[in-house]
N, CA, C and O of each residue as an XYZ file, in Angstrom:
448
protein
N      -4.529    -25.983    -25.974
C      -4.526    -25.803    -24.431
C      -2.703    -26.093    -24.575
O      -2.184    -26.830    -25.414
N      -2.015    -25.336    -23.573
C      -0.673    -25.529    -23.243
C      -0.602    -26.516    -22.315
O      -1.532    -26.927    -21.621
N       0.976    -27.034    -22.322
C       1.002    -27.692    -21.097
C       0.853    -27.505    -19.928
O       0.648    -28.420    -19.130
N       0.963    -25.761    -19.489
C       1.177    -25.355    -18.411
C      -0.090    -24.987    -18.394
O      -0.435    -25.027    -17.213
N      -0.898    -24.679    -19.003
C      -2.663    -24.522    -18.647
C      -3.359    -25.902    -18.339
O      -4.475    -25.735    -17.847
N      -3.022    -27.130    -18.487
C      -3.065    -28.349    -17.902
C      -2.779    -28.622    -16.768
O      -3.467    -29.307    -16.012
N      -1.571    -28.040    -16.484
C      -0.828    -28.446    -15.371
C      -2.012    -27.566    -13.987
O      -2.280    -28.057    -12.891
N      -2.377    -26.566    -14.385
C      -2.755    -25.524    -13.824
C      -4.150    -26.222    -13.452
O      -4.423    -26.487    -12.281
N      -5.250    -26.579    -14.803
C      -6.069    -27.085    -14.176
C      -6.380    -28.473    -13.172
O      -7.443    -28.791    -12.639
N      -4.982    -29.196    -13.125
C      -5.218    -29.993    -12.852
C      -5.017    -29.634    -11.619
O      -6.040    -29.969    -11.020
N      -4.201    -29.084    -10.800
C      -4.000    -28.552     -9.376
C      -5.172    -27.861     -9.027
O      -5.292    -27.737     -7.808
N      -6.224    -27.291     -9.809
C      -7.415    -26.486     -9.498
C      -8.606    -27.700     -9.599
O      -9.748    -27.271     -9.766
N      -8.535    -28.337     -9.561
C      -9.259    -29.690     -9.959
C      -8.562    -30.370     -8.511
O      -9.380    -30.260     -7.598
N      -7.983    -30.672     -8.305
C      -7.482    -31.419     -7.599
C      -7.698    -31.550     -5.920
O      -7.321    -32.430     -5.145
N      -8.345    -30.496     -5.725
C      -8.955    -29.989     -4.033
C      -9.740    -29.417     -4.166
O      -9.702    -29.029     -5.333
N     -10.942    -28.866     -3.456
C     -12.049    -28.325     -3.674
C     -11.480    -26.563     -3.226
O     -11.765    -25.489     -3.756
N     -10.597    -26.883     -2.052
C      -9.788    -25.186     -2.131
C      -8.206    -24.964     -2.680
O      -7.383    -25.734     -2.186
N      -7.789    -24.130     -3.506
C      -6.124    -24.028     -3.681
C      -6.389    -22.829     -3.959
O      -7.234    -22.084     -4.455
N      -4.850    -22.910     -3.221
C      -3.728    -21.518     -3.425
C      -2.835    -21.398     -4.029
O      -1.872    -21.863     -3.420
N      -2.443    -20.807     -5.435
C      -1.413    -20.116     -5.697
C      -0.821    -19.420     -4.999
O      -1.272    -18.290     -4.813
N       0.486    -19.849     -4.308
C       1.227    -18.704     -3.108
C       2.678    -19.060     -3.019
O       3.142    -20.199     -3.051
N       3.281    -18.021     -2.913
C       4.597    -17.908     -2.718
C       4.822    -18.651     -1.368
O       4.353    -18.245     -0.304
N       5.604    -19.810     -1.507
C       5.724    -20.868     -0.338
C       4.954    -21.787     -0.098
O       4.786    -22.509     -1.080
N       4.347    -22.113      0.886
C       3.364    -23.305      1.615
C       2.780    -22.739      2.543
O       3.121    -21.773      3.225
N       1.664    -23.514      2.565
C       0.547    -23.364      3.950
C       1.682    -23.655      5.450
O       1.363    -22.854      6.329
N       2.177    -24.040      5.638
C       3.233    -24.220      6.615
C       3.874    -23.256      6.801
O       3.815    -22.724      7.909
N       4.822    -22.629      5.622
C       5.621    -21.710      5.628
C       5.442    -20.874      4.681
O       6.274    -21.010      3.783
N       4.536    -19.891      4.483
C       4.513    -18.831      3.493
C       5.639    -18.049      3.442
O       6.283    -17.557      4.368
N       5.782    -17.998      2.422
C       7.460    -16.682      1.711
C       6.808    -15.619      1.631
O       7.506    -14.773      2.190
N       5.821    -15.122      1.244
C       5.405    -13.516      1.576
C       4.065    -13.183      2.411
O       3.183    -14.030      2.555
N       3.988    -11.955      2.921
C       3.007    -11.865      3.895
C       1.504    -11.720      3.310
O       0.569    -11.653      4.107
N       1.271    -11.670      1.879
C       0.209    -11.656      1.354
C      -0.357    -13.417      1.539
O      -1.389    -13.768      2.111
N       0.623    -14.282      0.897
C       0.509    -15.732      0.833
C       0.072    -15.932      2.482
O      -0.852    -16.673      2.818
N       0.789    -15.246      3.316
C       0.627    -15.977      4.817
C      -0.787    -15.250      5.330
O      -1.456    -15.786      6.213
N      -1.150    -14.123      4.777
C      -2.894    -13.983      5.419
C      -3.682    -14.813      4.635
O      -4.492    -15.468      5.291
N      -3.699    -14.988      3.456
C      -4.932    -15.925      2.949
C      -4.701    -17.040      3.697
O      -5.661    -17.487      4.326
N      -3.308    -17.770      3.798
C      -3.204    -18.997      4.666
C      -3.638    -19.247      6.231
O      -3.874    -20.247      6.909
N      -3.626    -18.039      6.425
C      -4.491    -17.469      8.164
C      -5.723    -17.751      8.053
O      -6.273    -18.494      8.866
N      -6.272    -17.280      7.170
C      -7.711    -16.832      6.990
C      -8.265    -18.135      6.644
O      -9.329    -18.513      7.134
N      -7.590    -18.841      5.821
C      -8.085    -20.180      5.490
C      -8.174    -21.400      7.037
O      -9.014    -22.265      7.290
N      -7.194    -21.061      7.646
C      -7.008    -22.050      9.090
C      -7.640    -21.723      9.529
O      -8.492    -22.541      9.878
N      -7.882    -20.092      9.988
C      -8.644    -19.967     10.817
C      -9.962    -20.431     10.561
O     -10.375    -20.973     11.586
N     -10.743    -20.459      9.721
C     -11.762    -20.818      9.151
C     -12.093    -22.138      9.315
O     -13.279    -22.467      9.331
N     -10.847    -23.273      9.490
C     -10.601    -24.774      9.405
C     -10.650    -25.121      8.105
O     -10.578    -26.350      8.102
N     -10.727    -24.755      7.072
C     -10.496    -24.920      5.887
C      -9.765    -25.681      4.931
O      -9.318    -24.979      4.024
N      -9.511    -26.852      4.849
C      -8.204    -27.752      4.138
C      -8.007    -27.208      2.977
O      -9.028    -27.032      2.312
N      -6.924    -26.854      2.476
C      -6.823    -26.205      1.251
C      -5.009    -26.736      0.947
O      -3.983    -26.888      1.610
N      -5.461    -26.867     -0.466
C      -3.663    -27.488     -1.102
C      -3.303    -25.887     -1.721
O      -3.970    -25.154     -2.450
N      -1.878    -25.694     -1.054
C      -0.941    -24.793     -1.354
C       0.094    -25.238     -2.647
O       0.957    -26.116     -2.625
N      -0.304    -24.289     -3.840
C       0.886    -24.774     -5.077
C       1.963    -23.929     -4.876
O       1.441    -22.819     -4.776
N       3.188    -23.800     -4.754
C       4.208    -23.034     -4.047
C       4.613    -22.510     -5.577
O       4.951    -23.452     -6.292
N       4.646    -21.360     -6.156
C       5.153    -20.938     -7.350
C       6.412    -20.625     -7.789
O       6.881    -20.668     -8.927
N       6.955    -20.269     -6.630
C       8.676    -20.275     -6.188
C       9.615    -21.286     -6.719
O      10.732    -21.058     -7.183
N       8.912    -22.657     -6.573
C       9.087    -23.735     -7.234
C       9.164    -23.787     -8.698
O       9.897    -24.442     -9.440
N       8.287    -22.991     -8.919
C       8.191    -23.440    -10.916
C       7.690    -22.314    -11.160
O       6.656    -21.851    -10.679
N       8.724    -21.615    -12.256
C       8.344    -20.809    -12.802
C       7.229    -20.321    -14.014
O       6.753    -19.241    -14.365
N       7.107    -21.592    -14.397
C       6.165    -21.822    -15.803
C       5.119    -21.733    -14.941
O       4.349    -20.856    -15.330
N       4.721    -22.306    -13.847
C       3.475    -22.319    -13.146
C       2.987    -20.538    -12.863
O       1.969    -19.925    -13.184
N       4.418    -20.059    -12.016
C       3.831    -18.797    -11.495
C       3.514    -17.557    -12.827
O       2.590    -16.754    -12.707
N       4.251    -17.569    -13.819
C       3.700    -16.590    -14.614
C       2.424    -17.505    -15.375
O       1.568    -16.674    -15.676
N       2.005    -18.779    -15.766
C       1.020    -19.314    -16.453
C      -0.030    -19.235    -15.463
O      -1.116    -19.400    -16.018
N      -0.182    -18.978    -13.746
C      -1.579    -18.687    -13.458
C      -1.829    -17.343    -13.541
O      -3.010    -16.995    -13.559
N      -0.859    -16.410    -13.601
C      -1.291    -14.852    -14.186
C      -2.447    -15.078    -15.367
O      -3.648    -14.813    -15.334
N      -1.611    -15.684    -16.450
C      -2.132    -16.063    -17.431
C      -3.366    -16.203    -17.540
O      -4.259    -15.521    -18.043
N      -3.320    -17.200    -16.994
C      -4.930    -18.574    -16.825
C      -5.813    -17.490    -16.224
O      -6.842    -17.278    -16.866
N      -5.616    -16.696    -15.032
C      -6.497    -16.291    -14.146
C      -6.984    -14.900    -14.691
O      -8.065    -14.378    -14.417
N      -5.958    -14.361    -15.552
C      -5.754    -12.993    -16.055
C      -5.957    -11.943    -14.376
O      -6.716    -11.071    -13.953
N      -4.977    -12.574    -13.978
C      -4.905    -11.598    -12.514
C      -3.694    -11.674    -12.538
O      -3.132    -12.657    -13.020
N      -2.947    -10.501    -11.946
C      -1.525    -10.202    -12.150
C      -1.100    -10.539    -10.632
O       0.122    -10.682    -10.593
N      -1.508    -10.657     -9.774
C      -0.736    -11.070     -8.487
C      -0.709    -12.301     -7.757
O      -1.568    -13.063     -8.201
N       0.009    -12.838     -6.717
C      -0.004    -14.224     -6.390
C      -0.354    -13.484     -4.466
O      -0.036    -12.380     -4.022
N      -0.988    -14.479     -3.862
C      -1.662    -15.321     -4.409
C      -3.133    -15.244     -5.026
O      -3.867    -14.294     -5.301
N      -3.275    -16.721     -5.136
C      -4.589    -16.628     -6.210
C      -5.432    -17.654     -5.723
O      -5.145    -18.761     -6.179
N      -6.438    -17.624     -4.891
C      -7.297    -18.478     -4.321
C      -8.241    -18.944     -5.302
O      -8.766    -18.075     -5.998
N      -8.552    -20.124     -5.491
C      -9.238    -21.285     -6.243
C     -10.441    -21.758     -5.453
O     -10.106    -22.258     -4.379
N     -11.710    -21.743     -5.671
C     -12.477    -22.510     -5.007
C     -13.252    -23.397     -5.628
O     -14.220    -22.817     -6.118
N     -13.262    -24.692     -5.853
C     -14.430    -25.835     -6.314
C     -14.217    -25.260     -7.911
O     -15.163    -25.205     -8.696
N     -12.810    -24.836     -8.274
C     -12.362    -24.385     -9.230
C     -12.750    -23.380     -9.996
O     -12.898    -23.445    -11.216
N     -12.972    -22.167     -9.119
C     -13.486    -21.127     -9.530
C     -12.506    -20.168     -8.547
O     -12.315    -20.254     -7.334
N     -11.973    -19.249     -9.508
C     -11.396    -18.174     -9.375
C     -12.005    -17.404     -8.075
O     -13.230    -17.290     -8.123
N     -11.363    -16.843     -6.899
C     -12.390    -16.001     -6.139
C     -11.397    -14.567     -6.432
O     -11.842    -13.583     -7.023
N      -9.656    -14.686     -5.778
C      -9.337    -13.742     -5.963
C      -8.103    -13.983     -5.687
O      -7.630    -15.110     -5.832
N      -7.207    -12.669     -5.126
C      -6.207    -12.648     -4.493
C      -6.481    -12.182     -3.118
O      -7.568    -12.080     -2.548
N      -4.976    -11.849     -2.580
C      -5.183    -11.183     -0.785
C      -6.304    -10.601     -0.350
O      -7.012    -11.165      0.485
N      -6.694     -9.044     -1.013
C      -7.050     -8.268     -0.745
C      -8.726     -8.610     -0.534
O      -9.550     -8.295      0.325
N      -8.773     -9.468     -1.856
C     -10.023     -9.814     -2.190
C     -10.700    -10.984     -0.812
O     -11.755    -10.862     -0.190
N      -9.793    -11.907     -0.705
C     -10.051    -13.009     -0.227
C     -10.532    -12.302      1.370
O     -11.577    -12.599      1.948
N      -9.566    -11.387      1.848
C      -9.663    -10.625      3.302
C     -10.747    -10.023      3.419
O     -11.520    -10.136      4.370
N     -10.884     -9.354      2.480
C     -12.116     -8.758      2.592
C     -13.736     -9.226      2.296
O     -14.717     -8.642      2.756
N     -13.761    -10.359      1.463
C     -14.608    -11.545      1.937
C     -14.738    -11.966      3.124
O     -15.745    -11.654      3.760
N     -13.791    -12.731      3.656
C     -13.961    -13.153      5.250
C     -14.219    -11.894      5.951
O     -15.219    -12.054      6.650
N     -13.634    -10.427      6.094
C     -14.223     -9.796      6.845
C     -15.571     -9.331      6.789
O     -16.057     -8.681      7.714
N     -16.390     -9.716      5.448
C     -17.940     -9.291      5.542
C     -18.428    -10.827      5.580
O     -19.613    -11.106      5.396
N     -17.658    -11.595      5.775
C     -18.766    -12.764      5.732
C     -19.056    -13.509      4.488
O     -19.513    -14.651      4.435
N     -18.839    -12.978      3.798
C     -18.823    -13.517      2.241
C     -18.384    -14.519      2.051
O     -19.148    -15.269      1.444
N     -17.197    -15.024      2.364
C     -16.114    -15.881      2.038
C     -16.661    -17.349      2.472
O     -16.671    -18.351      1.757
N     -17.272    -17.198      4.279
C     -17.922    -17.994      4.877
C     -19.180    -18.920      4.045
O     -19.384    -20.108      3.794
N     -19.825    -17.676      3.812
C     -21.065    -17.888      3.243
C     -20.871    -18.662      1.596
O     -21.357    -19.730      1.223
N     -20.238    -17.969      1.037
C     -19.515    -18.622     -0.479
C     -19.201    -20.065     -0.325
O     -19.636    -20.921     -1.095
N     -18.350    -20.337      0.805
C     -17.588    -21.920      0.998
C     -18.677    -22.917      1.109
O     -18.608    -23.949      0.441
N     -19.884    -22.644      2.064
C     -20.876    -23.125      3.148
C     -21.827    -23.445      1.810
O     -22.181    -24.604      1.591
N     -22.287    -22.150      0.774
C     -22.766    -22.555     -0.349
C     -22.337    -23.106     -1.394
O     -22.970    -23.199     -2.446
N     -20.798    -23.671     -1.109
C     -20.220    -24.567     -2.116
C     -19.588    -25.904     -1.626
O     -18.649    -26.522     -2.127
N     -20.533    -26.280     -0.227
C     -20.481    -27.454      0.403
C     -19.157    -27.779      1.139
O     -18.690    -28.897      1.359
N     -18.723    -26.745      1.425
C     -17.166    -26.746      2.097
C     -17.670    -26.204      3.576
O     -18.146    -25.142      3.977
N     -17.387    -27.245      4.078
C     -17.550    -26.988      5.833
C     -16.673    -25.602      6.298
O     -15.780    -25.242      5.530
N     -16.920    -24.796      7.578
C     -16.031    -24.166      8.119
C     -16.152    -24.236      9.596
O     -17.135    -24.730     10.149
N     -15.268    -23.797     10.144
C     -15.189    -23.833     11.880
C     -16.053    -22.709     12.163
O     -15.653    -21.573     12.416
N     -17.548    -23.174     12.096
C     -18.906    -22.347     12.643
C     -18.171    -21.503     13.947
O     -18.228    -20.278     13.842
N     -17.627    -21.937     14.916
C     -17.224    -20.701     15.732
C     -16.665    -19.463     15.044
O     -16.925    -18.331     15.450
N     -15.837    -19.727     13.922
C     -15.402    -18.442     13.541
C     -15.686    -17.730     12.409
O     -14.967    -16.909     11.839
N     -17.132    -18.221     12.034
C     -18.226    -17.495     11.181
C     -18.807    -16.196     11.992
O     -19.680    -15.492     11.485
């Protein structure tokens, strides 16, 4: 296991919901990262944002780790969920809220 893989796994395990994104949850630096942050904030789900713009090794490493070519990438309880499109589609269908609930992560019930 490489050093970057170890760092990525440490980040993924550090919180129930982790988003590898461009920018931060407070200041997303791309529209796709912003959409994911907006969805999670709307649901009231606390999440950790990992700013890939600050670390090129993480930025490239996360793509290899997940075998997914784009940023953002959403992880729930260590499991890769997907990028912006998948997260948005899951949210719109209610599947994201259901998955979070099943994994023991509370959401804003008014948003569900």
